[in-house]
C-alpha positions as MATLAB code, in Angstrom:
seq = 'MRFSLTPPPVVTPEDLRRHVSGTYKSLRNSLGLISFGFPLFLWIGGELWYRIPLQGSISAYYYAPCDGNQSGEAPLRTWFVGILFTLGLFLYLYKGFSNKENVLLNVAGFGGLGVALFPMGHTCGATSGWVPIAHTVSALTAFFCLALVAWFCTKQSLPLLPNDERRAFYQWRYKVISVCMGAFPAAAAAIVWFFGQNYVVFAVEAAGLIAFGAYWLTKGQEFAESDAEMRALDETATLSTEPVVDRAAGVNKVPGLSELAALPKLKPSPPPAQPQTAR';
ca = [
     118.314   81.594   67.389;
     116.644   83.953   64.940;
     117.750   87.534   64.528;
     115.446   90.234   63.197;
     116.825   92.897   60.891;
     113.904   95.170   61.819;
     115.290   98.159   63.786;
     113.871   98.437   67.326;
     111.232  101.136   67.936;
     112.654  104.544   68.708;
     112.015  105.731   72.268;
     110.835  109.333   72.171;
     111.254  111.895   74.968;
     107.464  111.641   75.461;
     107.858  107.876   76.141;
     110.586  108.524   78.701;
     108.536  111.175   80.460;
     105.510  108.825   80.640;
     107.766  106.057   81.931;
     109.163  108.224   84.776;
     105.690  109.544   85.617;
     104.266  106.081   85.618;
     106.994  104.799   87.968;
     106.143  107.541   90.523;
     102.486  106.867   90.130;
     103.080  103.178   90.913;
     105.128  104.057   94.024;
     102.317  106.305   95.298;
      99.575  103.796   94.638;
     101.627  101.071   96.270;
     102.284  103.147   99.386;
      98.567  104.005   99.646;
      97.186  100.504   99.035;
      99.754   98.733  101.273;
      99.024  101.166  104.122;
      95.261  100.656  103.788;
      95.632   96.846  103.626;
      98.259   96.304  106.305;
      96.073   96.320  109.409;
      93.226   94.444  107.642;
      95.714   91.771  106.490;
      97.052   91.284  109.942;
      93.550   91.118  111.482;
      91.575   89.129  108.873;
      94.478   87.104  107.501;
      95.623   86.210  111.023;
      92.073   85.041  111.924;
      91.477   83.021  108.766;
      94.872   81.557  108.004;
      96.521   81.151  111.371;
      93.640   81.366  113.851;
      95.292   84.285  115.582;
      92.762   86.397  117.484;
      92.672   90.202  117.149;
      95.640   91.652  118.967;
      95.832   94.652  121.235;
      98.047   96.532  118.832;
      99.537   96.149  115.346;
     102.988   95.629  116.813;
     101.661   92.673  118.875;
     101.485   90.620  115.705;
     105.303   90.405  115.759;
     104.920   87.913  118.608;
     101.383   86.543  118.143;
     101.413   82.727  117.959;
      98.911   80.375  116.250;
      95.835   79.288  118.211;
      97.016   81.102  121.315;
      99.861   78.660  121.806;
     102.407   80.899  123.562;
     105.273   78.480  122.901;
     104.606   78.271  119.135;
     106.088   80.329  116.318;
     104.697   83.777  115.250;
     103.656   83.203  111.607;
     102.818   86.838  110.901;
     106.202   88.115  111.920;
     107.697   87.673  108.522;
     104.714   89.546  106.928;
     104.950   92.223  109.545;
     108.676   92.926  108.930;
     108.424   92.512  105.131;
     105.569   95.000  104.760;
     107.341   97.565  106.975;
     110.564   97.137  104.979;
     108.577   97.655  101.790;
     106.971  100.862  103.068;
     110.241  102.164  104.424;
     112.175  101.565  101.220;
     109.464  103.022   99.078;
     109.483  106.199  101.198;
     113.209  106.421  100.775;
     113.117  105.840   97.062;
     110.371  108.360   96.387;
     111.977  111.710   95.679;
     110.189  114.910   96.578;
     109.914  118.127   94.700;
     112.252  119.954   97.133;
     115.232  119.116   99.357;
     113.068  119.621  102.447;
     110.450  117.196  101.274;
     113.084  114.675  100.182;
     114.846  114.785  103.604;
     111.532  114.309  105.442;
     110.653  111.322  103.251;
     114.003  109.774  103.805;
     113.821  110.092  107.558;
     110.204  108.684  107.431;
     111.587  105.744  105.446;
     114.295  105.056  108.015;
     111.628  105.384  110.718;
     109.590  102.653  109.042;
     112.612  100.374  108.858;
     113.294  101.096  112.572;
     109.790   99.854  113.456;
     110.642   96.528  111.867;
     114.152   96.249  113.191;
     113.340   97.208  116.786;
     110.224   95.275  117.834;
     108.092   96.242  120.728;
     108.467   94.235  123.972;
     106.856   90.837  124.095;
     103.864   92.195  125.992;
     103.683   95.238  123.678;
     103.468   97.436  126.661;
     106.866   96.856  128.141;
     109.218   99.887  127.964;
     112.236   98.476  129.727;
     115.362   98.515  127.607;
     116.187  100.612  124.605;
     114.670   98.387  121.882;
     111.031   99.045  122.681;
     111.778  102.712  123.044;
     113.443  102.710  119.667;
     110.386  101.006  118.279;
     108.092  103.698  119.493;
     110.453  106.619  118.495;
     110.797  105.099  114.977;
     107.024  104.794  114.498;
     106.318  108.336  115.743;
     109.212  109.671  113.588;
     107.838  108.072  110.419;
     104.347  109.476  110.963;
     105.375  112.904  112.138;
     107.741  113.370  109.196;
     105.004  112.497  106.684;
     102.613  114.727  108.569;
     105.090  117.583  108.079;
     105.271  116.758  104.365;
     101.505  116.914  104.117;
     101.274  120.225  106.002;
     104.258  122.125  104.522;
     105.464  120.523  101.286;
     102.248  120.225   99.312;
     102.045  123.936   98.501;
     104.635  123.551   95.742;
     102.342  121.575   93.433;
      99.017  123.121   94.334;
      99.509  126.129   91.978;
      99.473  123.736   89.092;
      95.819  122.848   89.691;
      93.372  124.446   87.246;
      91.466  126.763   89.650;
      91.372  128.106   93.181;
      88.477  125.796   94.173;
      90.523  122.712   93.520;
      93.537  124.213   95.278;
      91.470  124.984   98.349;
      89.926  121.514   98.337;
      93.292  119.732   98.249;
      94.875  122.138  100.778;
      92.053  121.431  103.281;
      92.345  117.682  102.618;
      96.084  117.678  103.229;
      95.677  119.628  106.500;
      93.145  117.069  107.784;
      95.381  114.122  106.787;
      98.411  115.817  108.393;
      96.603  116.273  111.699;
      95.410  112.614  111.623;
      98.884  111.324  110.882;
     100.281  113.203  113.873;
      97.386  112.638  116.296;
      96.615  108.942  115.878;
     100.102  107.568  116.495;
     100.570  109.888  119.465;
      97.229  108.822  120.928;
      98.119  105.142  120.443;
     101.460  105.618  122.239;
      99.767  107.454  125.075;
      97.065  104.722  125.501;
      99.756  101.979  125.689;
     101.817  103.998  128.174;
      98.882  104.651  130.586;
      96.516  101.721  130.022;
      98.572   99.029  128.209;
      97.628   97.327  125.007;
      93.988   96.846  124.075;
      91.775   96.779  121.057;
      91.467  100.531  121.089;
      95.198  100.772  120.377;
      94.814   98.537  117.336;
      91.972  100.652  116.017;
      93.870  103.967  116.535;
      96.976  102.575  114.954;
      94.985  101.375  111.986;
      93.409  104.771  111.645;
      96.909  106.274  111.515;
      97.846  103.894  108.687;
      94.678  104.717  106.844;
      95.552  108.393  107.053;
      99.109  107.510  105.868;
      97.691  105.703  102.829;
      95.109  108.482  102.215;
      97.929  110.930  101.785;
      99.540  109.041   98.972;
      96.306  108.303   97.136;
      95.283  112.014   97.451;
      98.678  113.030   96.127;
      98.115  110.743   93.183;
      94.685  112.191   92.557;
      96.066  115.713   92.659;
      98.870  114.962   90.215;
      96.376  113.276   87.886;
      94.365  116.524   87.774;
      97.341  118.870   87.378;
      99.571  116.668   85.253;
     102.360  117.997   87.489;
     104.987  115.374   86.844;
     104.635  115.367   83.091;
     104.896  119.134   83.069;
     107.837  119.065   85.442;
     109.641  116.590   83.172;
     109.084  118.822   80.169;
     112.353  120.281   78.907;
     110.976  123.862   79.370;
     109.949  123.425   83.033;
     111.823  123.356   86.323;
     110.650  123.012   89.921;
     113.660  124.725   91.530;
     112.779  126.362   94.860;
     116.113  128.134   95.286;
     115.818  131.889   94.829;
     117.928  133.409   92.117;
     118.698  137.015   91.281;
     116.849  138.594   88.434;
     119.577  141.097   87.508;
     117.369  142.959   85.080;
     114.737  143.632   87.732;
     117.189  143.744   90.676;
     115.082  141.378   92.802;
     115.113  137.803   93.930;
     112.533  135.454   92.609;
     111.682  131.778   92.697;
     111.795  130.450   89.198;
     109.781  127.585   87.862;
     106.537  127.362   89.829;
     104.639  130.354   88.388;
     106.082  129.604   84.979;
     105.184  125.975   85.246;
     101.674  126.678   86.316;
     101.159  128.720   83.153;
     102.416  125.986   80.829;
      99.779  124.050   78.860;
      99.551  120.331   79.302;
     101.960  118.351   77.176;
     100.804  117.040   73.849;
     102.032  113.685   72.626;
     105.115  113.954   70.432;
     104.514  112.811   66.836;
     105.857  109.344   66.032;
     109.269  109.398   64.421;
     109.444  108.759   60.669;
     110.238  105.166   59.861;
     113.367  104.729   57.687;
     112.630  103.582   54.187;
     114.293  100.443   53.016;
     115.836  100.180   49.609;
     114.061   97.873   47.214;
];
């Protein structure tokens, strides 16, 4: 084994900030792309790989057998549970900019895990017993919590955008996504309740997942424009939303957001000087 006497490269604060920002960017992109691809994978992958016809709902793939053989195994069950666990854990691991956002994301993550742990009834329309009910409640909880995040918790970072036009654009976009994330899952549950499973349910559920993914990709696009995370990680910036007393002025104020919006974008730190070796 050979050992090098060359000292390792020095990790600068700028490197650490970019590492943390890149980690959150990867989480957002993963949530968005997995959500977009989930229904397409079940539909197209099931048709091509396992000869499973299009099911009447996304949850029906938990029981869907190969070639319509009702006594056979359900090959997509492992994928179904694994993808839901991935989404649920990613939601839990992603930390919001406020306690309210963080709690909603955590609850949404547990809701995603509940969808996997409590499968729908074998006919995907049965509501007898507590397990199918827990499945529906978990799914609605996950979507509604993220809808609340999109509606109420995006205002914190919008002031960091460069102008009012971009703020209005993202605010309108988040409102539309929030309504879709609340309406599509509720519509799917209502259709199953009154009419049973059918292809319309699959399409509506897929639309809800697309809205779910659109939120995360939109959030990533917003942060790319505002450089919010890098500015929040700067040692001079905070994103505290708790009011504090400005004793000089005698009033309460929320520190951090207005000050952070006024900060210039970070400039890369100069590389550290390399130590000179004695000759």
